[in-house]
N, C-alpha and C positions, 0 to 999 in steps of 0.2 A: 690652288686647284680651281678650275673653271672660271678663270678671270672673266668677269662680265656676264657670266652664265648662271642665272638663278637656279635652273633645273640641275645643273651639274653640282653646284654648291649644296643644294638640298640633298641630292643623292649622297654626297660626301658626308654631310652631317648625319644622315641616317645610317651610313656605313659605320661611322664612329659609335653611334648610339647602339647599334646592333652588336658590335664587338664588346662594348661595355656590359650590355645585358647578358651576353653569353658568358662573360667572366663570373657572373653571379648565378649562373644556372637558369637564367630567364631567356626569353626570346621576344621578338617583335609581337608575337601572339599574345604576350602578357600585357601589352601596352593598352591603357584605358583612356589616356588623354595626351594630346600633343598641342604644343604651342609653336607656331612658326612666326618668327619675327623677321620682317623685311624692311630694308631701308627705303624701298619704293613699293608700297602696297598695291599699286596698279599692276605689278608683275606677279600677283598672287597665283594666277593660273599656272605659271611655270613651276612654282613650288608645289601647287596642288597636284600637278601631274606626277611629280616624283613621289609625293606622299601616297597617291593612289596606287602607284606601281608597287609599293611595299605593303600597304594596308588595305587592299581591296577586300580581303576576306576577314580582316580584323575589325575594321570600322570604328576606331577610337574617336572620342569627341575631339574635335580639332578647332583651334582658334587661330586666326591670322591677326597679327598686330603690325603696326608700322612704328619703327623706331627712328630716331634722328640719325644715328650712326653707330658703328661698332669701333672697337679700338683700331682695327686695321681698315683703312678706307676701301680696300678691295673686297672686303666681306660684304655680301649683299643679303645674307640670310643666316639665321641661327635657329636651331630646333631644340626645344625642350620636350621631354616626354616623361610621363608617369606610368609605372608598371606596378601591377599587384601580383605578388608571388604567393602560391600555395594557400 
């Protein structure tokens, strides 16, 4: 998904996270912290744009990190998030 496109891959990561949250009765509105890992941190703005599209009204704490690589060399980004329920 989104080969070579950090924004598209970030959107996909957030779609997967949103679906997982919904399975537990939570939503992106319950997210308090995100970590965005990139293989090229100079492309952080592309990931930040996708993050902002989803979290503009939530405003979780967000950290960007650079990693050397992921299992699949086509993966450019991975997203972790923490949510607090009830």
